[in-house]
C-alpha positions as CSV (number, residue, x, y, z in Angstrom):
1,M,-0.1,-0.2,-0.4
2,S,1.3,3.4,-1.2
3,P,2.1,6.0,1.8
4,V,-1.0,8.2,0.5
5,R,-3.1,5.3,0.5
6,R,-2.0,4.2,4.3
7,E,-2.4,7.7,5.0
8,Q,-5.9,8.1,3.6
9,C,-7.0,5.2,5.1
10,R,-5.6,6.6,8.8
11,V,-8.1,9.8,8.5
12,N,-10.9,7.6,7.0
13,Q,-10.5,5.2,10.0
14,A,-10.3,8.1,12.4
15,K,-13.3,10.4,11.2
16,Y,-15.2,6.6,11.5
17,R,-14.2,6.5,15.1
18,K,-15.2,10.4,15.4
19,K,-18.6,9.3,13.9
20,Q,-19.1,6.1,16.2
21,Q,-18.3,8.4,19.4
22,Q,-20.8,11.0,18.6
23,Y,-23.0,8.4,17.8
24,A,-23.1,6.8,20.4
25,Q,-23.3,10.3,23.0
26,D,-26.3,11.0,20.7
27,L,-27.8,7.8,22.0
28,D,-27.1,8.0,25.2
29,H,-28.6,11.1,25.3
30,R,-31.9,10.4,24.0
31,V,-31.8,6.9,26.0
32,Q,-31.7,9.8,29.4
33,L,-34.3,11.4,27.8
34,L,-36.6,8.9,26.7
35,Q,-36.3,7.6,30.9
36,D,-36.9,10.8,31.8
37,E,-40.0,10.7,29.7
38,L,-40.7,7.4,30.6
39,H,-41.0,8.3,34.7
40,Y,-43.1,11.5,34.1
41,M,-45.6,9.5,32.0
42,E,-45.8,7.1,34.7
43,T,-45.9,9.4,37.3
44,K,-49.1,10.8,35.7
45,R,-50.5,7.7,35.2
46,L,-49.9,7.2,39.1
47,N,-51.7,10.6,39.7
48,I,-54.8,9.3,37.4
49,L,-55.3,6.5,39.2
50,R,-55.0,8.3,42.1
51,N,-57.3,11.0,41.3
52,S,-60.0,8.4,39.7
53,A,-60.4,6.6,43.3
54,T,-62.7,7.3,45.6
55,E,-60.3,8.7,48.3
56,Q,-56.5,9.6,48.4
57,T,-55.3,7.9,51.1
58,V,-52.3,8.7,53.7
59,W,-50.5,5.1,53.0
60,I,-50.1,5.8,48.9
61,V,-48.7,9.2,49.8
62,A,-46.2,8.1,52.0
63,T,-45.4,4.8,49.8
64,D,-45.0,7.7,46.5
65,Y,-43.1,9.8,48.7
66,F,-40.3,7.7,49.5
67,R,-40.2,6.3,46.0
68,H,-39.8,10.2,44.8
69,F,-37.1,11.1,47.5
70,G,-35.5,7.7,48.0
71,E,-32.4,8.6,45.9
72,G,-32.9,12.2,47.4
73,Y,-33.3,15.4,45.8
74,R,-33.4,15.2,42.2
75,P,-33.0,18.5,39.9
76,P,-35.4,19.8,37.1
77,S,-35.6,17.8,33.9
78,F,-36.7,18.1,30.1
79,T,-39.5,16.2,28.0
80,I,-38.3,15.7,24.9
81,E,-40.0,18.5,23.5
82,G,-37.7,20.4,25.8
83,T,-40.7,20.9,28.6
84,P,-39.2,21.6,31.7
85,Q,-40.5,19.3,34.8
86,H,-39.8,19.0,38.4
87,M,-41.3,15.7,39.7
88,Q,-40.7,15.8,42.8
89,L,-41.5,19.7,43.1
90,D,-45.3,18.2,41.7
91,F,-45.7,15.4,43.6
92,L,-45.7,17.4,47.1
93,K,-47.9,20.6,45.4
94,E,-50.5,17.5,44.7
95,T,-50.4,15.7,47.7
96,M,-49.0,18.0,50.6
97,A,-50.9,21.0,51.9
98,S,-49.5,24.4,50.7
99,D,-48.5,25.1,54.2
100,V,-47.6,21.7,55.4
101,T,-44.7,21.8,57.9
102,D,-42.0,20.0,58.7
103,G,-39.9,21.1,61.9
104,I,-39.3,25.2,61.2
105,V,-40.1,24.0,57.5
106,C,-43.3,25.5,56.3
107,G,-44.4,25.2,52.6
108,V,-43.6,22.6,49.7
109,K,-40.8,24.9,48.1
110,E,-39.1,24.7,51.4
111,L,-39.3,21.1,52.4
112,L,-37.7,20.6,48.6
113,E,-35.4,22.8,49.6
114,R,-34.4,21.1,52.6
115,W,-34.2,18.1,50.6
116,R,-31.2,19.9,47.9
117,L,-29.4,20.8,50.8
118,F,-28.9,17.4,52.6
119,S,-28.3,16.1,49.4
120,L,-25.8,18.9,48.4
121,F,-23.8,18.0,50.9
122,H,-23.8,14.5,51.8
123,G,-23.0,11.5,48.7
124,D,-24.9,8.9,47.8
125,V,-28.0,9.5,49.7
126,N,-30.3,6.8,49.9
127,V,-33.8,6.3,52.2
128,H,-35.0,3.0,52.8
129,L,-39.0,2.7,53.8
130,N,-38.4,-0.1,56.0
131,N,-42.4,-0.2,57.1
132,L,-45.5,1.6,57.7
133,E,-47.6,1.7,60.6
134,K,-51.0,3.3,60.9
135,R,-51.3,5.8,64.0
136,A,-54.6,7.7,65.6
137,G,-56.4,10.6,63.8
138,G,-55.5,8.4,60.3
139,S,-51.9,9.6,60.0
140,L,-49.4,7.4,59.5
141,L,-45.5,6.7,61.0
142,A,-42.9,5.7,58.2
143,N,-39.8,4.0,60.3
144,T,-37.1,4.8,57.6
145,T,-32.9,3.8,57.6
146,T,-31.1,6.0,55.4
147,S,-27.6,5.9,54.1
148,I,-25.1,8.8,53.5
149,T,-21.7,9.7,52.4
150,I,-19.1,11.5,54.6
151,T,-17.8,13.6,51.6
152,E,-15.1,16.5,51.9
153,N,-17.8,19.0,50.7
154,T,-20.1,17.4,53.9
155,L,-17.2,18.3,56.2
156,H,-16.6,21.4,55.0
157,H,-20.3,22.6,55.2
158,L,-21.5,20.9,57.8
159,Y,-18.8,20.4,60.2
160,P,-16.5,23.1,59.3
161,H,-14.6,23.4,62.9
162,L,-13.4,20.0,62.0
163,V,-11.2,21.5,59.6
164,C,-8.1,23.3,60.1
165,S,-8.4,27.1,58.9
166,T,-5.5,28.3,57.1
167,E,-3.9,31.8,56.9
168,N,-4.4,32.5,53.7
169,D,-8.8,32.7,53.7
170,D,-8.4,31.4,49.7
171,D,-7.5,27.7,51.5
172,V,-9.7,25.3,51.5
173,G,-8.2,24.1,54.5
174,E,-6.9,21.2,56.2
175,L,-8.8,18.1,57.7
176,S,-8.2,17.5,60.9
177,P,-7.4,13.9,62.2
178,L,-11.4,13.3,63.2
179,A,-12.3,14.8,59.8
180,L,-10.3,12.7,58.3
181,K,-11.3,9.2,59.9
182,L,-14.8,10.5,59.2
183,L,-13.7,11.3,55.5
184,N,-15.6,8.6,53.3
185,Q,-17.0,6.9,55.8
186,R,-21.0,5.5,55.0
187,L,-23.4,6.6,57.3
188,I,-26.0,4.1,58.3
189,V,-28.9,6.4,59.8
190,R,-32.2,5.0,61.3
191,G,-35.4,7.2,61.4
192,S,-38.7,7.9,61.1
193,V,-41.3,10.3,58.7
194,W,-45.0,11.2,60.4
195,F,-47.6,12.0,58.1
196,G,-50.2,14.0,59.6
197,W,-53.2,13.2,57.5
198,D,-56.4,15.7,56.9
199,E,-59.2,14.1,56.0
200,A,-61.3,16.8,54.9
201,T,-58.4,18.1,51.7
202,A,-57.0,14.6,51.3
203,R,-53.5,15.7,51.7
204,V,-50.6,15.7,54.4
205,S,-50.7,18.9,56.4
206,R,-48.0,18.4,58.6
207,L,-44.4,16.3,58.6
208,E,-42.0,15.1,61.2
209,T,-38.5,13.9,59.7
210,K,-36.3,12.5,62.4
211,I,-32.8,10.8,62.0
212,D,-30.8,9.4,64.7
213,M,-27.5,11.0,63.6
214,L,-26.1,10.4,67.2
215,A,-26.3,6.8,67.1
216,A,-25.1,6.8,63.4
217,M,-22.0,8.6,64.3
218,F,-21.1,7.1,67.5
219,K,-21.1,3.9,65.2
220,L,-18.0,5.2,63.2
221,V,-16.2,7.1,65.6
222,D,-17.0,4.8,68.8
223,N,-15.9,7.4,71.3
224,V,-18.3,9.9,73.2
225,E,-16.1,12.9,73.1
226,D,-15.3,12.6,69.7
227,V,-19.0,12.4,68.8
228,A,-19.5,15.0,70.9
229,R,-16.7,17.0,69.1
230,V,-18.4,16.3,66.0
231,F,-21.5,18.1,67.0
232,D,-20.3,20.9,69.2
233,G,-20.4,23.6,66.2
234,A,-21.9,21.5,63.5
235,L,-24.5,22.8,61.0
236,I,-26.6,20.3,61.1
237,T,-28.6,18.5,64.2
238,T,-28.5,15.2,65.7
239,E,-32.3,14.7,63.9
240,G,-30.6,15.8,60.7
241,A,-32.0,19.1,60.2
242,I,-29.6,21.5,58.7
243,C,-28.9,24.9,60.1
244,D,-30.2,28.0,58.4
245,R,-27.1,29.6,57.2
246,H,-27.4,27.3,54.3
247,R,-31.1,28.4,53.7
248,S,-31.4,30.3,50.4
């Protein structure tokens, strides 16, 4: 084969590989759009079934709540037509009272913001629904297990007192020995969510979310003094509530 022919073959092969790579990227993008659209249509189907029933029950809402938030906060997505959609926000608006509360949080947008911050400051959020228990007044108690990873982002934003400051304000700061001990560890946190139900509106009027960060942290450090150091100055409470400093 002549040098000219060989060079032409090389160029053609490079063009072919580039074309195949672009095709694969386009295909991945289309698959993601289809998955988002499928999820959206499934949500619409469930909503139609729910609304066609004679009564929306707290059992359905509680189950759907963990289906939507089982992996923490999800940002808005787009349909194939390019229409923006936020399924988590839509779900909250459809099933919760406009002034729903959860501790100091009030309103569906504030509730979603709390989920966003919790997911932003932890890695690989996973919330597993263990079981549901009926309570008085039509309310429901969901027992949960939440799994989260402590990342550098977690330490800098929620446990800044465990990060050694530097003379240069532009520097991120070094992690203390205790912070290094926590870094990349997986926290397995037991908790619960209480759903207060309003029969008149068939919506959740109040939530009470609690997770036992204290017990989970103790399993990691196995030392009462160090656990106290972790939460003394932390911007997250032992029940998993993020302090107002981080709220928008």
